[in-house]
N, CA, C and O of each residue as an XYZ file, in Angstrom:
360
protein
N       0.832     -1.188      0.000
C       0.000      0.000      0.000
C       0.873      1.247      0.000
O       1.887      1.290      0.697
N       0.497      2.251     -0.765
C       1.245      3.514     -0.716
C       1.129      4.150      0.668
O       0.149      3.951      1.385
N       2.146      4.911      1.016
C       2.186      5.554      2.320
C       2.267      7.064      2.140
O       3.011      7.549      1.287
N       1.505      7.812      2.940
C       1.561      9.272      2.948
C       2.262      9.699      4.223
O       1.855      9.302      5.315
N       3.305     10.499      4.101
C       3.941     11.114      5.263
C       3.202     12.408      5.567
O       3.110     13.291      4.714
N       2.680     12.519      6.774
C       1.870     13.661      7.172
C       2.754     14.683      7.892
O       3.423     14.337      8.866
N       2.765     15.944      7.425
C       3.566     16.959      8.111
C       2.986     17.260      9.494
O       1.794     17.066      9.731
N       3.830     17.730     10.393
C       3.398     17.975     11.773
C       2.212     18.923     11.831
O       1.339     18.764     12.684
N       2.162     19.905     10.942
C       1.058     20.857     10.935
C      -0.288     20.167     10.729
O      -1.290     20.596     11.301
N      -0.329     19.117      9.933
C      -1.591     18.421      9.645
C      -1.863     17.247     10.582
O      -2.989     16.753     10.637
N      -0.855     16.797     11.317
C      -1.038     15.639     12.186
C      -2.137     15.854     13.220
O      -2.889     14.931     13.534
N      -2.229     17.064     13.743
C      -3.255     17.337     14.750
C      -4.661     17.219     14.166
O      -5.622     16.984     14.899
N      -4.781     17.380     12.874
C      -6.078     17.289     12.202
C      -6.384     15.865     11.741
O      -7.479     15.575     11.260
N      -5.395     14.982     11.898
C      -5.559     13.587     11.470
C      -5.237     12.629     12.618
O      -4.527     11.640     12.438
N      -5.761     12.937     13.782
C      -5.612     12.086     14.971
C      -4.159     11.765     15.304
O      -3.845     10.655     15.734
N      -3.281     12.734     15.106
C      -1.852     12.614     15.442
C      -1.110     11.576     14.603
O      -0.005     11.165     14.960
N      -1.713     11.147     13.486
C      -1.041     10.192     12.600
C       0.137     10.864     11.901
O       0.009     11.980     11.398
N       1.284     10.184     11.872
C       2.438     10.701     11.137
C       2.477     10.133      9.730
O       3.171     10.651      8.856
N       1.723      9.059      9.521
C       1.617      8.477      8.183
C       0.278      7.768      8.058
O      -0.303      7.304      9.039
N      -0.191      7.700      6.820
C      -1.458      7.042      6.510
C      -1.225      6.160      5.294
O      -0.560      6.564      4.340
N      -1.773      4.961      5.334
C      -1.690      4.056      4.194
C      -3.015      4.080      3.446
O      -4.071      4.246      4.056
N      -2.965      3.915      2.135
C      -4.172      3.971      1.312
C      -3.968      3.098      0.087
O      -2.859      2.638     -0.185
N      -5.051      2.874     -0.649
C      -4.938      2.068     -1.870
C      -4.358      2.925     -2.989
O      -4.492      4.149     -2.976
N      -3.716      2.278     -3.953
C      -3.148      3.053     -5.048
C      -4.245      3.788     -5.800
O      -5.392      3.345     -5.854
N      -3.869      4.916     -6.375
C      -4.837      5.738     -7.092
C      -4.218      7.088     -7.410
O      -2.999      7.254     -7.361
N      -5.056      8.032     -7.731
C      -4.606      9.371     -8.125
C      -4.501     10.288     -6.910
O      -5.173     10.082     -5.900
N      -3.652     11.294     -7.026
C      -3.464     12.246     -5.937
C      -4.789     12.892     -5.550
O      -5.045     13.092     -4.363
N      -5.640     13.224     -6.528
C      -6.911     13.862     -6.159
C      -7.770     12.916     -5.317
O      -8.550     13.384     -4.488
N      -7.648     11.598     -5.505
C      -8.372     10.640     -4.671
C      -7.786     10.624     -3.260
O      -8.519     10.521     -2.276
N      -6.487     10.725     -3.173
C      -5.804     10.796     -1.882
C      -6.263     12.040     -1.119
O      -6.542     11.967      0.078
N      -6.340     13.176     -1.807
C      -6.787     14.406     -1.157
C      -8.213     14.255     -0.642
O      -8.532     14.713      0.455
N      -9.069     13.615     -1.429
C     -10.446     13.393     -0.995
C     -10.498     12.487      0.234
O     -11.322     12.695      1.124
N      -9.625     11.485      0.287
C      -9.545     10.605      1.453
C      -9.202     11.413      2.701
O      -9.832     11.242      3.744
N      -8.213     12.285      2.597
C      -7.823     13.104      3.746
C      -8.961     14.031      4.166
O      -9.191     14.236      5.358
N      -9.662     14.582      3.198
C     -10.784     15.483      3.496
C     -11.947     14.711      4.127
O     -12.662     15.256      4.967
N     -12.143     13.453      3.732
C     -13.175     12.628      4.367
C     -12.832     12.371      5.824
O     -13.720     12.343      6.675
N     -11.548     12.182      6.120
C     -11.113     11.960      7.499
C     -11.370     13.213      8.337
O     -11.831     13.126      9.475
N     -11.064     14.382      7.758
C     -11.306     15.646      8.451
C     -11.671     16.717      7.425
O     -10.789     17.244      6.747
N     -12.955     17.047      7.302
C     -13.411     18.031      6.318
C     -12.732     19.397      6.432
O     -12.713     20.159      5.465
N     -12.184     19.708      7.587
C     -11.462     20.970      7.778
C     -10.259     21.075      6.822
O      -9.814     22.176      6.498
N      -9.749     19.943      6.384
C      -8.591     19.932      5.483
C      -8.938     20.468      4.096
O      -8.044     20.876      3.354
N     -10.210     20.472      3.740
C     -10.605     20.989      2.435
C     -10.087     22.415      2.236
O      -9.485     22.721      1.207
N     -10.321     23.282      3.218
C      -9.890     24.676      3.105
C      -8.380     24.840      3.226
O      -7.821     25.828      2.749
N      -7.728     23.892      3.852
C      -6.269     23.962      4.008
C      -5.571     23.505      2.734
O      -4.599     24.125      2.303
N      -6.055     22.432      2.135
C      -5.375     21.828      0.986
C      -5.826     22.385     -0.366
O      -5.018     22.499     -1.287
N      -7.108     22.732     -0.490
C      -7.659     23.107     -1.794
C      -8.155     24.549     -1.803
O      -8.601     25.076     -0.783
N      -8.068     25.176     -2.979
C      -8.600     26.528     -3.127
C     -10.072     26.442     -3.553
O     -10.643     25.352     -3.588
N     -10.680     27.578     -3.873
C     -12.098     27.607     -4.229
C     -12.403     26.867     -5.527
O     -13.535     26.433     -5.741
N     -11.403     26.721     -6.395
C     -11.580     25.981     -7.649
C     -11.264     24.493     -7.483
O     -11.188     23.753     -8.464
N     -11.080     24.061     -6.228
C     -10.768     22.660     -5.886
C      -9.406     22.223     -6.431
O      -9.183     21.039     -6.684
N      -8.506     23.180     -6.607
C      -7.127     22.900     -7.015
C      -6.241     22.973     -5.784
O      -6.555     23.671     -4.820
N      -5.148     22.257     -5.824
C      -4.195     22.258     -4.716
C      -3.678     23.674     -4.488
O      -3.270     24.355     -5.429
N      -3.699     24.108     -3.235
C      -3.199     25.454     -2.914
C      -1.715     25.559     -3.223
O      -0.985     24.571     -3.155
N      -1.276     26.765     -3.563
C       0.112     26.981     -3.976
C       1.120     26.693     -2.874
O       2.257     26.319     -3.162
N       0.724     26.860     -1.618
C       1.660     26.628     -0.516
C       1.707     25.168     -0.069
O       2.458     24.826      0.844
N       0.919     24.312     -0.701
C       0.933     22.877     -0.400
C       1.703     22.172     -1.510
O       1.342     22.263     -2.684
N       2.745     21.484     -1.136
C       3.561     20.737     -2.101
C       3.410     19.247     -1.813
O       3.454     18.817     -0.660
N       3.232     18.472     -2.868
C       3.105     17.022     -2.738
C       4.171     16.365     -3.610
O       4.384     16.745     -4.761
N       4.824     15.380     -3.031
C       5.889     14.651     -3.719
C       5.557     13.163     -3.733
O       5.066     12.617     -2.745
N       5.827     12.517     -4.856
C       5.735     11.062     -4.971
C       7.151     10.558     -5.150
O       7.803     10.856     -6.151
N       7.626      9.795     -4.183
C       9.002      9.287     -4.205
C      10.012     10.414     -4.451
O      10.979     10.244     -5.194
N       9.773     11.557     -3.817
C      10.687     12.682     -3.927
C      10.497     13.562     -5.153
O      11.197     14.563     -5.300
N       9.571     13.215     -6.031
C       9.332     14.011     -7.246
C       8.091     14.873     -7.063
O       7.021     14.373     -6.714
N       8.243     16.160     -7.301
C       7.157     17.122     -7.164
C       6.071     16.808     -8.195
O       6.361     16.685     -9.386
N       4.817     16.678     -7.737
C       3.734     16.319     -8.663
C       3.498     17.395     -9.712
O       2.895     17.117    -10.749
N       3.966     18.632     -9.463
C       3.805     19.693    -10.472
C       4.564     19.346    -11.747
O       4.238     19.849    -12.822
N       5.577     18.485    -11.630
C       6.375     18.097    -12.790
C       5.982     16.710    -13.305
O       6.630     16.161    -14.195
N       4.927     16.163    -12.740
C       4.376     14.891    -13.227
C       3.023     15.251    -13.857
O       2.987     15.775    -14.970
N       1.929     14.982    -13.173
C       0.591     15.307    -13.678
C      -0.259     16.028    -12.633
O      -1.481     15.873    -12.614
N       0.373     16.804    -11.774
C      -0.337     17.521    -10.701
C      -1.272     16.582     -9.947
O      -0.862     15.491     -9.551
N      -2.530     16.995     -9.741
C      -3.483     16.187     -8.975
C      -3.864     14.894     -9.690
O      -4.453     13.999     -9.084
N      -3.531     14.794    -10.968
C      -3.823     13.573    -11.724
C      -2.644     12.598    -11.726
O      -2.662     11.592    -12.435
N      -1.625     12.904    -10.929
C      -0.481     11.991    -10.801
C      -0.959     10.702    -10.143
O      -1.751     10.729     -9.201
N      -0.466      9.566    -10.652
C      -0.888      8.264    -10.131
C       0.111      7.782     -9.096
O       1.324      7.906     -9.269
N      -0.424      7.231     -8.017
C       0.401      6.688     -6.935
C       0.281      5.172     -6.969
O      -0.805      4.617     -6.805
N       1.411      4.516     -7.184
C       1.439      3.056     -7.250
C       1.540      2.437     -5.858
O       1.748      3.130     -4.862
N       1.389      1.136     -5.818
C       1.322      0.379     -4.577
C       2.503      0.617     -3.635
O       2.293      0.679     -2.423
N       3.711      0.750     -4.125
C       4.888      0.867     -3.255
C       5.421      2.296     -3.155
O       6.509      2.515     -2.622
N       4.669      3.259     -3.658
C       5.119      4.649     -3.636
C       4.991      5.266     -2.251
O       4.222      4.814     -1.403
N       5.775      6.315     -2.062
C       5.705      7.087     -0.833
C       5.341      8.523     -1.202
O       5.990      9.143     -2.044
N       4.294      9.041     -0.560
C       3.816     10.393     -0.807
C       4.180     11.265      0.373
O       3.976     10.879      1.524
N       4.716     12.434      0.095
C       5.048     13.394      1.135
C       4.294     14.679      0.871
O       4.298     15.193     -0.248
N       3.646     15.196      1.900
C       2.947     16.470      1.815
C       3.718     17.485      2.639
O       4.048     17.241      3.800
N       4.000     18.626      2.024
C       4.694     19.696      2.739
C       3.820     20.943      2.645
O       3.408     21.349      1.559
N       3.546     21.537      3.793
C       2.760     22.764      3.818
C       3.619     23.889      4.369
O       4.322     23.714      5.364
N       3.559     25.042      3.721
C       4.235     26.213      4.237
C       3.340     26.824      5.306
O       2.138     26.991      5.102
N       3.926     27.148      6.425
C       3.181     27.718      7.525
C       3.764     29.100      7.800
O       4.971     29.254      7.991
N       2.899     30.089      7.816
C       3.354     31.460      8.065
C       2.702     31.974      9.337
O       1.651     31.491      9.758
N       3.322     32.925      9.913
C       2.759     33.521     11.114
C       3.718     34.544     11.677
O       4.817     34.744     11.160
N       3.304     35.160     12.697
C       4.190     36.167     13.240
C       3.857     36.581     14.618
O       4.539     37.432     15.189
C-alpha cells in the first residue's frame, strides 16, 4: 500500500497520525480521502476551484507532482507520498 507522510502541521487534524496508508490511485483521490477523514482539510489543501493550494507541495518518491501530472499523478502500490505545507505567522 502507498504511504503518505503527514507533516506535523496536519497531524493534529488527522488524529496525530504521522503516516497514513491507502490504496493506489490518483493524488486527487488521496486528497479526498484526507478530506473525508477531516473536512477541515478541504480549506487547508484546496482553493475555491478545488485545485491544490500553492503553498501545499506534494511529492511522490521525492518528485514534485507539479512536474508529473499535478493532482492527476498516479500513486502506485509501493510509492511514498510526502505532503509539505508552508506555515506562516508572526
